[in-house]
BAPA-346409 format. One record per residue (C-alpha): x negated, y, z negated; residue number from 1. Coordinates in nm, 3 decimals. Each point is the difference from the previous one (the first is absolute). Example, Ala and Ser with C-alpha at 12.3 -4.5 7.8 and 13.67 -1.06 7.14 Angstrom:
<sites>
<site xx="-1.230" yy="-0.450" zz="-0.780" num="1"/>
<site xx="-0.137" yy="0.344" zz="0.066" num="2"/>
</sites>
This chain:
<sites>
<site xx="3.173" yy="0.083" zz="5.828" num="1"/>
<site xx="-0.337" yy="0.177" zz="0.022" num="2"/>
<site xx="0.040" yy="0.113" zz="-0.359" num="3"/>
<site xx="0.072" yy="-0.359" zz="-0.105" num="4"/>
<site xx="-0.315" yy="-0.139" zz="0.165" num="5"/>
<site xx="-0.206" yy="0.289" zz="-0.136" num="6"/>
<site xx="0.121" yy="-0.077" zz="-0.352" num="7"/>
<site xx="-0.084" yy="-0.371" zz="0.040" num="8"/>
<site xx="-0.347" yy="0.084" zz="0.137" num="9"/>
<site xx="-0.065" yy="0.246" zz="-0.284" num="10"/>
<site xx="0.113" yy="-0.252" zz="-0.259" num="11"/>
<site xx="-0.231" yy="-0.264" zz="0.148" num="12"/>
<site xx="-0.289" yy="0.248" zz="-0.001" num="13"/>
<site xx="0.043" yy="0.081" zz="-0.369" num="14"/>
<site xx="0.031" yy="-0.372" zz="-0.080" num="15"/>
<site xx="-0.338" yy="-0.060" zz="0.163" num="16"/>
<site xx="-0.151" yy="0.291" zz="-0.194" num="17"/>
<site xx="0.147" yy="-0.138" zz="-0.325" num="18"/>
<site xx="-0.144" yy="-0.348" zz="0.056" num="19"/>
<site xx="-0.337" yy="0.139" zz="0.107" num="20"/>
<site xx="-0.019" yy="0.220" zz="-0.309" num="21"/>
<site xx="0.081" yy="-0.280" zz="-0.241" num="22"/>
<site xx="-0.233" yy="-0.241" zz="0.177" num="23"/>
<site xx="-0.279" yy="0.258" zz="-0.017" num="24"/>
<site xx="0.074" yy="0.075" zz="-0.365" num="25"/>
<site xx="-0.009" yy="-0.371" zz="-0.086" num="26"/>
<site xx="-0.337" yy="-0.036" zz="0.170" num="27"/>
<site xx="-0.132" yy="0.297" zz="-0.191" num="28"/>
<site xx="0.123" yy="-0.155" zz="-0.326" num="29"/>
<site xx="-0.169" yy="-0.327" zz="0.086" num="30"/>
<site xx="-0.326" yy="0.183" zz="0.060" num="31"/>
<site xx="0.014" yy="0.127" zz="-0.357" num="32"/>
<site xx="-0.044" yy="-0.347" zz="-0.141" num="33"/>
<site xx="0.089" yy="-0.364" zz="0.039" num="34"/>
<site xx="0.306" yy="-0.049" zz="-0.218" num="35"/>
<site xx="0.065" yy="-0.363" zz="-0.087" num="36"/>
<site xx="0.315" yy="-0.156" zz="-0.143" num="37"/>
<site xx="-0.192" yy="-0.230" zz="-0.236" num="38"/>
<site xx="-0.306" yy="0.133" zz="-0.181" num="39"/>
<site xx="-0.216" yy="-0.252" zz="-0.189" num="40"/>
<site xx="-0.107" yy="0.115" zz="-0.346" num="41"/>
<site xx="-0.378" yy="-0.015" zz="-0.045" num="42"/>
<site xx="-0.053" yy="0.268" zz="-0.267" num="43"/>
<site xx="0.242" yy="0.131" zz="-0.264" num="44"/>
<site xx="-0.030" yy="0.287" zz="-0.247" num="45"/>
<site xx="0.176" yy="-0.057" zz="-0.332" num="46"/>
<site xx="0.059" yy="0.268" zz="-0.263" num="47"/>
<site xx="0.308" yy="-0.050" zz="-0.218" num="48"/>
<site xx="0.124" yy="0.134" zz="-0.330" num="49"/>
<site xx="0.276" yy="-0.264" zz="-0.012" num="50"/>
<site xx="-0.195" yy="-0.326" zz="0.011" num="51"/>
<site xx="0.305" yy="-0.227" zz="0.016" num="52"/>
<site xx="-0.084" yy="-0.302" zz="0.220" num="53"/>
<site xx="-0.305" yy="0.173" zz="0.147" num="54"/>
<site xx="-0.226" yy="-0.295" zz="-0.086" num="55"/>
<site xx="0.234" yy="-0.240" zz="0.182" num="56"/>
<site xx="0.006" yy="0.218" zz="0.312" num="57"/>
<site xx="-0.377" yy="0.049" zz="0.003" num="58"/>
<site xx="-0.057" yy="-0.370" zz="-0.059" num="59"/>
<site xx="0.203" yy="-0.065" zz="0.314" num="60"/>
<site xx="-0.189" yy="0.265" zz="0.198" num="61"/>
<site xx="-0.333" yy="-0.143" zz="-0.117" num="62"/>
<site xx="0.111" yy="-0.345" zz="0.120" num="63"/>
<site xx="0.042" yy="0.161" zz="0.344" num="64"/>
<site xx="-0.358" yy="0.135" zz="-0.012" num="65"/>
<site xx="0.112" yy="0.361" zz="-0.057" num="66"/>
<site xx="-0.270" yy="0.222" zz="-0.148" num="67"/>
<site xx="0.131" yy="0.177" zz="-0.311" num="68"/>
<site xx="-0.095" yy="0.357" zz="-0.087" num="69"/>
<site xx="0.116" yy="0.138" zz="-0.333" num="70"/>
<site xx="-0.040" yy="0.262" zz="-0.270" num="71"/>
<site xx="-0.020" yy="0.023" zz="-0.378" num="72"/>
<site xx="0.254" yy="-0.202" zz="-0.194" num="73"/>
<site xx="0.124" yy="-0.183" zz="0.308" num="74"/>
<site xx="-0.349" yy="-0.127" zz="0.082" num="75"/>
<site xx="-0.040" yy="-0.114" zz="-0.361" num="76"/>
<site xx="0.331" yy="-0.187" zz="0.017" num="77"/>
<site xx="-0.102" yy="-0.179" zz="0.320" num="78"/>
<site xx="-0.341" yy="-0.097" zz="-0.137" num="79"/>
<site xx="0.159" yy="-0.140" zz="-0.314" num="80"/>
<site xx="0.192" yy="-0.230" zz="0.234" num="81"/>
<site xx="-0.331" yy="-0.100" zz="0.167" num="82"/>
<site xx="0.088" yy="0.180" zz="0.320" num="83"/>
<site xx="-0.294" yy="0.163" zz="0.181" num="84"/>
<site xx="0.049" yy="0.366" zz="0.071" num="85"/>
<site xx="-0.216" yy="0.293" zz="0.099" num="86"/>
<site xx="0.021" yy="0.322" zz="-0.199" num="87"/>
<site xx="0.100" yy="0.289" zz="0.224" num="88"/>
<site xx="-0.293" yy="0.199" zz="-0.141" num="89"/>
<site xx="-0.239" yy="-0.273" zz="0.121" num="90"/>
<site xx="0.176" yy="-0.016" zz="0.335" num="91"/>
<site xx="-0.022" yy="0.375" zz="0.059" num="92"/>
<site xx="-0.335" yy="0.052" zz="-0.171" num="93"/>
<site xx="0.157" yy="0.280" zz="-0.204" num="94"/>
<site xx="0.065" yy="-0.053" zz="-0.372" num="95"/>
<site xx="0.329" yy="0.091" zz="-0.165" num="96"/>
<site xx="-0.030" yy="0.344" zz="-0.153" num="97"/>
<site xx="0.184" yy="0.282" zz="-0.177" num="98"/>
<site xx="0.152" yy="-0.236" zz="-0.258" num="99"/>
<site xx="0.141" yy="-0.219" zz="0.276" num="100"/>
<site xx="0.165" yy="0.284" zz="0.188" num="101"/>
<site xx="-0.207" yy="-0.088" zz="0.306" num="102"/>
<site xx="-0.012" yy="-0.371" zz="0.082" num="103"/>
<site xx="0.130" yy="-0.066" zz="0.351" num="104"/>
<site xx="-0.018" yy="0.344" zz="0.167" num="105"/>
<site xx="-0.273" yy="-0.100" zz="0.240" num="106"/>
<site xx="-0.038" yy="-0.027" zz="0.383" num="107"/>
<site xx="-0.080" yy="-0.373" zz="-0.027" num="108"/>
<site xx="0.340" yy="-0.051" zz="-0.161" num="109"/>
<site xx="0.219" yy="0.237" zz="0.201" num="110"/>
<site xx="-0.194" yy="-0.056" zz="0.321" num="111"/>
<site xx="0.057" yy="-0.373" zz="-0.044" num="112"/>
<site xx="0.371" yy="0.062" zz="-0.047" num="113"/>
<site xx="0.055" yy="0.265" zz="0.268" num="114"/>
<site xx="-0.223" yy="-0.129" zz="0.280" num="115"/>
<site xx="0.204" yy="-0.086" zz="0.308" num="116"/>
<site xx="-0.093" yy="-0.347" zz="0.116" num="117"/>
<site xx="-0.100" yy="-0.004" zz="0.365" num="118"/>
<site xx="-0.057" yy="0.375" zz="0.020" num="119"/>
<site xx="-0.354" yy="0.032" zz="0.143" num="120"/>
<site xx="-0.080" yy="0.324" zz="-0.184" num="121"/>
<site xx="0.132" yy="-0.131" zz="-0.331" num="122"/>
<site xx="-0.190" yy="-0.325" zz="0.040" num="123"/>
<site xx="-0.317" yy="0.192" zz="0.080" num="124"/>
<site xx="0.042" yy="0.235" zz="-0.299" num="125"/>
<site xx="0.062" yy="-0.293" zz="-0.232" num="126"/>
<site xx="-0.308" yy="-0.182" zz="0.123" num="127"/>
<site xx="-0.216" yy="0.314" zz="-0.026" num="128"/>
<site xx="0.116" yy="0.066" zz="-0.356" num="129"/>
<site xx="-0.002" yy="-0.365" zz="-0.109" num="130"/>
<site xx="0.375" yy="0.002" zz="-0.063" num="131"/>
<site xx="0.165" yy="-0.342" zz="-0.015" num="132"/>
<site xx="0.366" yy="-0.061" zz="0.075" num="133"/>
<site xx="0.237" yy="-0.039" zz="-0.294" num="134"/>
<site xx="0.312" yy="-0.188" zz="0.108" num="135"/>
<site xx="0.213" yy="0.016" zz="-0.314" num="136"/>
<site xx="0.043" yy="0.226" zz="-0.303" num="137"/>
<site xx="0.175" yy="-0.130" zz="-0.311" num="138"/>
<site xx="0.074" yy="0.274" zz="-0.250" num="139"/>
<site xx="0.247" yy="0.165" zz="-0.226" num="140"/>
<site xx="-0.026" yy="0.347" zz="-0.142" num="141"/>
<site xx="-0.090" yy="0.129" zz="-0.346" num="142"/>
<site xx="0.316" yy="-0.017" zz="-0.218" num="143"/>
<site xx="0.063" yy="0.374" zz="-0.002" num="144"/>
<site xx="0.374" yy="-0.013" zz="-0.074" num="145"/>
<site xx="-0.050" yy="-0.252" zz="-0.281" num="146"/>
<site xx="-0.267" yy="0.225" zz="-0.153" num="147"/>
<site xx="0.236" yy="0.299" zz="0.008" num="148"/>
<site xx="0.287" yy="-0.209" zz="-0.141" num="149"/>
<site xx="-0.218" yy="-0.092" zz="-0.302" num="150"/>
<site xx="-0.032" yy="0.370" zz="-0.082" num="151"/>
<site xx="-0.371" yy="0.018" zz="0.077" num="152"/>
<site xx="-0.185" yy="0.330" zz="-0.023" num="153"/>
<site xx="-0.035" yy="0.221" zz="0.307" num="154"/>
<site xx="-0.368" yy="-0.091" zz="0.048" num="155"/>
<site xx="0.071" yy="-0.375" zz="-0.016" num="156"/>
<site xx="0.276" yy="0.033" zz="0.256" num="157"/>
<site xx="-0.238" yy="0.188" zz="0.229" num="158"/>
<site xx="-0.254" yy="-0.282" zz="-0.029" num="159"/>
<site xx="0.270" yy="-0.246" zz="0.107" num="160"/>
<site xx="0.051" yy="0.176" zz="0.332" num="161"/>
<site xx="-0.142" yy="-0.250" zz="0.245" num="162"/>
<site xx="-0.222" yy="0.139" zz="0.277" num="163"/>
<site xx="-0.187" yy="-0.293" zz="0.150" num="164"/>
<site xx="0.304" yy="-0.228" zz="0.004" num="165"/>
<site xx="0.229" yy="0.224" zz="0.209" num="166"/>
<site xx="-0.293" yy="0.080" zz="0.230" num="167"/>
<site xx="-0.064" yy="-0.368" zz="0.073" num="168"/>
<site xx="0.373" yy="-0.065" zz="0.021" num="169"/>
<site xx="0.048" yy="0.268" zz="0.266" num="170"/>
<site xx="-0.311" yy="-0.097" zz="0.197" num="171"/>
<site xx="0.106" yy="-0.364" zz="0.013" num="172"/>
<site xx="0.365" yy="0.075" zz="0.077" num="173"/>
<site xx="-0.091" yy="0.249" zz="0.273" num="174"/>
<site xx="-0.217" yy="-0.262" zz="0.170" num="175"/>
<site xx="0.265" yy="-0.273" zz="-0.039" num="176"/>
<site xx="-0.059" yy="-0.111" zz="0.360" num="177"/>
<site xx="-0.312" yy="-0.166" zz="-0.139" num="178"/>
<site xx="0.011" yy="0.013" zz="-0.382" num="179"/>
<site xx="0.242" yy="-0.131" zz="-0.262" num="180"/>
<site xx="0.103" yy="0.200" zz="-0.308" num="181"/>
<site xx="0.135" yy="-0.203" zz="-0.295" num="182"/>
<site xx="0.139" yy="0.208" zz="-0.285" num="183"/>
<site xx="0.196" yy="-0.234" zz="-0.227" num="184"/>
<site xx="-0.023" yy="-0.350" zz="-0.150" num="185"/>
<site xx="0.342" yy="-0.078" zz="0.150" num="186"/>
<site xx="-0.170" yy="0.003" zz="0.343" num="187"/>
<site xx="-0.270" yy="-0.255" zz="-0.084" num="188"/>
<site xx="0.195" yy="-0.314" zz="0.089" num="189"/>
<site xx="0.110" yy="0.145" zz="0.334" num="190"/>
<site xx="-0.359" yy="0.094" zz="0.081" num="191"/>
<site xx="-0.120" yy="-0.355" zz="-0.069" num="192"/>
<site xx="0.284" yy="-0.151" zz="0.202" num="193"/>
<site xx="-0.072" yy="0.230" zz="0.294" num="194"/>
<site xx="-0.372" yy="-0.079" zz="0.003" num="195"/>
<site xx="0.066" yy="-0.372" zz="-0.040" num="196"/>
<site xx="0.249" yy="-0.006" zz="0.289" num="197"/>
<site xx="-0.179" yy="0.235" zz="0.239" num="198"/>
<site xx="-0.368" yy="0.003" zz="-0.090" num="199"/>
<site xx="0.029" yy="0.368" zz="-0.098" num="200"/>
<site xx="0.254" yy="0.275" zz="-0.058" num="201"/>
<site xx="0.251" yy="0.084" zz="0.271" num="202"/>
<site xx="0.065" yy="0.349" zz="0.133" num="203"/>
<site xx="0.358" yy="-0.020" zz="-0.127" num="204"/>
<site xx="-0.123" yy="-0.067" zz="-0.354" num="205"/>
<site xx="-0.262" yy="0.275" zz="0.019" num="206"/>
<site xx="0.258" yy="0.253" zz="0.117" num="207"/>
<site xx="0.244" yy="-0.099" zz="-0.275" num="208"/>
<site xx="-0.267" yy="0.028" zz="-0.268" num="209"/>
<site xx="-0.125" yy="0.333" zz="0.139" num="210"/>
<site xx="0.351" yy="0.145" zz="-0.023" num="211"/>
<site xx="0.030" yy="-0.117" zz="-0.360" num="212"/>
<site xx="-0.343" yy="0.143" zz="-0.080" num="213"/>
<site xx="0.091" yy="0.346" zz="0.130" num="214"/>
<site xx="0.323" yy="-0.014" zz="-0.202" num="215"/>
<site xx="-0.205" yy="-0.082" zz="-0.310" num="216"/>
<site xx="-0.236" yy="0.289" zz="0.074" num="217"/>
<site xx="0.291" yy="0.242" zz="0.041" num="218"/>
<site xx="0.161" yy="-0.116" zz="-0.325" num="219"/>
<site xx="-0.331" yy="0.026" zz="-0.186" num="220"/>
<site xx="-0.071" yy="0.355" zz="0.118" num="221"/>
<site xx="0.359" yy="0.102" zz="-0.073" num="222"/>
<site xx="-0.033" yy="-0.121" zz="-0.361" num="223"/>
<site xx="-0.324" yy="0.195" zz="-0.046" num="224"/>
<site xx="0.141" yy="0.320" zz="0.151" num="225"/>
<site xx="0.318" yy="-0.021" zz="-0.211" num="226"/>
<site xx="-0.198" yy="-0.058" zz="-0.320" num="227"/>
<site xx="-0.246" yy="0.279" zz="0.074" num="228"/>
<site xx="0.271" yy="0.257" zz="0.065" num="229"/>
<site xx="0.185" yy="-0.107" zz="-0.315" num="230"/>
<site xx="-0.321" yy="0.050" zz="-0.198" num="231"/>
<site xx="-0.027" yy="0.351" zz="0.140" num="232"/>
<site xx="0.362" yy="0.070" zz="-0.080" num="233"/>
<site xx="0.048" yy="0.127" zz="0.350" num="234"/>
<site xx="0.207" yy="-0.101" zz="0.296" num="235"/>
<site xx="-0.172" yy="-0.122" zz="0.312" num="236"/>
<site xx="0.032" yy="0.163" zz="0.341" num="237"/>
<site xx="0.027" yy="-0.351" zz="0.144" num="238"/>
<site xx="0.202" yy="-0.268" zz="-0.176" num="239"/>
<site xx="-0.055" yy="-0.362" zz="0.099" num="240"/>
<site xx="0.238" yy="-0.274" zz="-0.107" num="241"/>
<site xx="-0.063" yy="-0.369" zz="0.066" num="242"/>
<site xx="0.290" yy="-0.239" zz="-0.056" num="243"/>
<site xx="-0.023" yy="-0.377" zz="-0.032" num="244"/>
<site xx="0.300" yy="-0.210" zz="0.112" num="245"/>
<site xx="0.132" yy="-0.221" zz="-0.280" num="246"/>
<site xx="0.251" yy="-0.205" zz="0.201" num="247"/>
<site xx="0.170" yy="0.007" zz="0.339" num="248"/>
<site xx="0.352" yy="0.139" zz="0.036" num="249"/>
<site xx="0.246" yy="-0.113" zz="0.263" num="250"/>
<site xx="0.075" yy="0.269" zz="0.256" num="251"/>
<site xx="0.282" yy="0.228" zz="-0.112" num="252"/>
<site xx="0.000" yy="-0.120" zz="-0.362" num="253"/>
<site xx="-0.124" yy="0.188" zz="-0.303" num="254"/>
<site xx="0.047" yy="-0.278" zz="-0.251" num="255"/>
</sites>
């Protein structure tokens, strides 16, 4: 009987410890920042190689008083549609350089994407360094695989390895608690519907898009690594394979 009561008491003790730990952990997480389910979009960064329906999306965002930041050909496309946008080089105060290799690799861009809203130190750093919040990134990556498929020369393929795009993609996706990463035209309608219904993007949407963004990044890097090793005629010590589902199969059936 004593053993029974001892076991019950011990179990109760560990239950209290468990609840205290998780309660404490949750408080610590909350102190990191003020995560919100719906985040209004006030500033968006747009840099796309596939410009399908980008004018329509940005027209909608502009109608919601979203400030548009953009680069190169995307900025030109938006201006041709009479949409006001700010060149990233003007926004950062640093001109594009090295034949366009460096456009968005700047603290005012990545700080705006990675800053944790509600974190006192982050807020202070952003204010000190004049870093504004960027709530949404709309991008797709340089068409590396298409360039390879066309039989382009080695040097041209190298130039089509995107650097700024994956960097912004990962920064935005990492900070999905506060920022929205949009990587494909097939997401544009859902983004507009979400903003129209909620006044901003929901956490569920931001998580879903972040997951897709990291999958895109993995696939992109895998294609580059595979091509590079094939060019060398050597095997790789690490082989990465990314598979895309074509259709769903019923459980237990092959055909």
